[in-house]
C-alpha positions, 0 to 999 in steps of 0.5 A: 180088214181089207181097207183097199177093197173097202174104199174101192167099193165106194164111187165117190172120193174115199179113203181110210184114215188112222189116228195114233192113240195117246192117253187122255184126249190127246192124239198123235199123227193122223195118216191116210192109210189108203184111198180109192182112185178118185180120192188119190186123184183129188189130192195129187192132181192139179185139178183141185190144187189140194196137194203138196206132192204128186205121188201118193204113199200109203200110211203117210201123215195127212200133212204130206198132202194137205195143210195142217188143219185142227178143224179137220183133226177134230173131225177125224178124232171125233169119228175114229176115237169117239166113234161118232158118225160125222158130216159137215159141208164147208168151204175152207178159205184156202180153197175155192171149193165146197167140201161135203165131208162124211166120216164113219168110225171103223170098229177095226183097231189095233194097239196103236191106231183107231180108224175111220172111213172118210169121204168127200165130194167137191163142189164149185158152188154151195149146194143149198140142199146139202147145207140144210141137211143138219140136225134138228137142233142145229136147224132150229137154232140157226132158223131162230137166228135168221128170224131175229135178223130178218125181223129186226127193229132194234138192231143192237137189241137183236144182235145182243140177243143172238150173241146170248143165244150163241153163248148159251148154246156153247155153254161158254163163259164169254162170247162176242162178235168182233168186227175189224176195220183194216183201214183204221186198223181197229177192232170193235165189239159189236156185241158180247155176253158173259155167263153169270159170275164170269170175271174177264181177266184184262188190264185197262188198255188191253183192247187198245192193242187187241187189233194187233193180235186179232189180225194174226188169227187169220194166218193161225186159222190157216184158211180153215172155216173155224178154229177149235181149241178144246184141249191142251194139245190144241193150245200147244199148236197155237203156242207153236204157231202164234206165241203172242196170241197164246200168251194173251189166251193164257193171260185171260185164263182161257182154257178152251176157245172156238173162233169162227171167221165172218166173211163176205166172199174173200173179205174178212169182216170179223169173228164170232168167238167163245171161250171156256165152252163145253168141249165135249159138244165141240162137234155140234157147236162147230156145226151151229156156229159155222151155219150161224156165221154164214147168215150173220156175215151176210147181214153184217156185210149188208149193214156195212154196205148200207153204212158206206152208202150212207157215208157217201151220201152225207160226206163232202168227199173233197173236204171230209165234212158233212155235205149240204144233203146231210145239212138239210137232213139235220135242219129238218130233224132240229126243226121238228124236234119235240124239245128244243135246245140251245144252238149256236150257228156259224155261216162262214164263207171262204175269202178269195177262193175264186181268185186262187182258182183263177190264178193258181188253179183248182188243185190249189183251190181244193187244197185251200178248201180242205185246209179251211174245213180242217180249221173249222173242225179244229176250232169247233171241236166235236161240232158238226161242220157242213160244206153248204156249197162252193166256198160256204160252210155251216157249223152247228154247235149243239147244246152250248151256252151263249158265253161258251159259243162266243168264246169259240167264235173269238178263236175263229177271229184269231184264225182269220187274223193269222191268215195261215195257209191263206185261210180267211173267212167272212162269217156270221153267227146266231145263237138261239135257245130253242133249236127248233128255230134253226131256219131263222138262225141260219137266215140271220147268220147268213145276213150277218156273214154277208155284212162281213163279206161286204166289209172284206170286199170294201177293205180289199178294194174288190170290185165285187163290193155291192150292197145287198138290196 
């Protein structure tokens, strides 16, 4: 067969690829046999920044021109060896382009190689028409995910349903969505599902150290849009590139795995991953997960943005405790609760802040506020601390006995007595059996605090001492 004549007859970027035969489901080197001018230019000219070398040499290992990519290798193997016609539309992380890729098996083969015709188009922006050109099965499954995300009432229930659908599509033993927090250096399982009778092989503290493994996945995936480990050959690739991850995979008795990054632009949000899936359906599973991840990533990014905005609207940015807006919301919730519960209220006023601001500056005053907020958090561990205004703080201690509340308040007295870092509070308290009386409790605690404050001013001979009318 005249491969050069074949590729030259195609107007878009086209080449012929060969894959070396090895027994079983293993394969050897994948080579670019030849290509038309458009394709050769795409891998050897700086316009697309895909290449490693500027001169094309026929029958060279594809890694001469492109980064090693297991995803691409599975694509070629499925086409040339398994004789499947394949199409995908992806944006590998390492490139700023979208690739519309098609591969057609060629009947021509020899003792050493199988062959396929490969074409691709390169786009600067995603093309919705191409993206939606998928199989009916994929379209139905992805549409089902979109509908569930759009009509969500209980997010946890919805996302659990979606991950169960994904696991069943993959016929995997286990599947989960994992989110990453690079600031806290932690990862969390957003949702997970496992097949009946599946036993996860872990130890008691495996997840505590899992973040350190997960952050290595991005480099191992190498800028591709997913990683499929469907054979021992694939596993050996991971063993060579990331032995720590490989050891964790083997320790968990994982024989196959598919990992798809969840990204919002360049920001890595987490991963969808499935273990011990139906490897003979790797191509369709890859197509479904790639498209599903596109919509799950968008939804996850929107929810994270909402959480960040909610955080900013409820946190006092100077001290890190809740702000007055969040306090008002909490008071409304407690007052309108159907069933009241016990509640301890502390109204604390930081002594001497104005003097510090005037004499030493607002930077020192801000530090005093931060330390004061931290002291309240340390005394009332697990309770909600609010900065109600300038130098005023409110603490709500929920579901507590009066005896236990008074013990905590006595610890606050010790803080005031020590005056560590110049921290001194005037405070008032109120304990109620019914949290629906929160407004009265705040008023009583404020009155109590004012009496304490006046005693403080009187003791310090402060000219601000003036009895309240």
